[in-house]
N, C-alpha and C positions, 0 to 999 in steps of 0.2 A: 415334504416335497414343495419346491417353490411354485410349481404349476397350480397348486391349490391355495396359495396365499393370495389375498387381495392386497394390491398396493395401497388402496385407500385405507384399509384396516391397519396396515403396517405404518402408514403415515400418521394416523391418529394415535397409534400406540407410541410411536416415536415422539409425537407432539406432547403427549401426556407425560412421558418421562422427561422431556425437555423442560416442561413447566415446573417439574419437581426437582430440577437440577441433577437428575440422574444422567449425566452427560454421556457416559460410556454406552448405556443402553439406548439412549436417544440416537446417538451416532450410528450404532449397529442397525437399528430399525429404519432410520432414514436411508442408509446405504442399501438395505434390502429393498425398500420401496423403490428407490432409484433404479436398482438393477432390474426390477420387474417393469418399470416404466420406460426403459431406454428405447424400446421399439414402438412405444405408444405415441401416435401422432395426432390423436384427437384432442380437442380443446381442453377437455376436463383432465385428461392424462398429462398434458403439458402444464396445466395449472398446478397439479399436485407435484410434478417434478420440479417446477420453479420454486414452489414453497419449501419443498424438502431440501433443495440446494441452498436456499437462502438461510434456512434454520440451521442446516449443517455447517455452513460457513460461519454462522454466529457462534456455534459451539467451538469450532476450531479457533476463532478469534479470541474467545474467552480464555482458551488454553495457550494463547500466544503462538499457535501454529500458523504463522503469518503466510508462509509459502502456500500451503494447501488451501487456507481460507481465501487467498487471492485468486487461486485457480477457480474455485467455486463461484466467487463473486464475479469474475470475468465472464464465466458461462452465463450467469444470471443477467449480467449487463447486456450480453449479446442477445439474449432472449427477450429482454424488456428494456430497450435502449432509451426510453423516455422516462425511466424511473430514477429520479435523483438519488434515492436511497443508496443504490449500488455505487454511484459515483462518490458519494460521501464515504462509504465503507472502503472503497478502493483508495481514495485519497488518504484516509487514515492509515491503511496498510502500507502504502508507498512511503509515508513518513516513517512508520515503524521499520520498514526495510531500508531506510536511509536512501530513498530515491526521490528527492524533493522535486525534480523536474517532472516526473510522472505524476506526482501528487498535484502539482500546479495544473497539469492538463485536465485532471479529473475535476478540479474546482472550476476551471474555465468552462468545462462542458456543462456543469450544473448551471452556470450563469447563462449559457446559451439556451438551456431548457427553461430556466426560471431567472430572468435578468434581475429581479429584485431580491434574490435570496441573500439575506444579510449574513447568515452563517458562512456561506460560501465566500462572500466578499471578504469577511474577516479572516478566514483561513488562508485565502489567496494572498492577502496583504502580508500576513505573517510569513508565509512560505517564500514570497518573492524576495525577502531579505536573506534567504538561505540558498538561493540558486547560484550557479557559477557566474551568471551575469552580475548579480549583486556583489559577489565576491570579487569579480573583476573591477567593479567600481571602487571597492575598498583598496584593492591592489594598486589602482591608479592613483589613489590618495596617499600612497606611501606605506601601506600595510606590510608589504614584503620587505621593506627596508628596516623594520623594527624587530627587536628581539621577540621570538615567539613566546607568548604567555599561554601556558597550558593548564587546563583544568584536568588533572590526571585522573581524578575519581570518575569523571564522566567521559574521559578519553576524547576531549575536544579542546580546541583553543578557547581562551577566555571569551572570545567573540562568538563561540558556539559552533565553530566549523570543525568538521572531522577531517581526517586524512583523505577520505573519499571525496570530500568537497574540493580539496586542493587538487586531487587527481582529475576531477571533472574540469576544474579551471585550466589545468595543464592541457587537457584535450581540446578545450575551447580555443586556447592560444595556438595549438597545433593546427587546428582547422583554419585559423587566420594566418598561418605561416609565420607566427611570432615565436620563433624557436627559443630565444633567450627568456622570454616571459614564461614559456611552457616549462623550461628547465627550472626556473625559480619556483614555480608552483609545485613541481615534482619534488624539489628539495624540501619544501615545507611539508609535503605529505610524508616524506621519509623522516624528517626531523620529528614530526608529531608522532609517528609510529614508534620511533626510537624512544621518545620521552615516555610514551605510554607503556613501554615494556619494562621500564625501570621500576 
């Protein structure tokens, strides 16, 4: 009966399994602890819930369950908005989910919290090369006038852009009422998709 279980005991049981890499059992007991803690508004209960969500998100991340891990990390971020750890994890997840613009926002937020964070600065610099704005600069330099070079194994152009990057570029041009440029970008997205299907 859940009423007789202690959420703290369930948390420590989950934590012990987590440290031994028994992920399935750890996930089960973290979720049970969270279920018991969902209506607990005291400070200690909130601390246990935050720790359980953080550790559960870490397990999901290890198993490449990026969508669910993201949801847990977003909840943690809302509960502890000054903790840079959650922004780093979300930045990483957005990269894995092929959402570089959202990843950029996470690293910018880290720098708002900790302006001297070297890791965030480095990640942000790398990501800024992958956003539609960076792609637009390449496009203005004649990128769209050249034959598309495709890295088929990684389903990207040789410059590292995916079809989704070109779709985002197309949307960027649409927002600027640049229909011809938007069409060119969409053509590249389609061309990249077709090449990847071969």
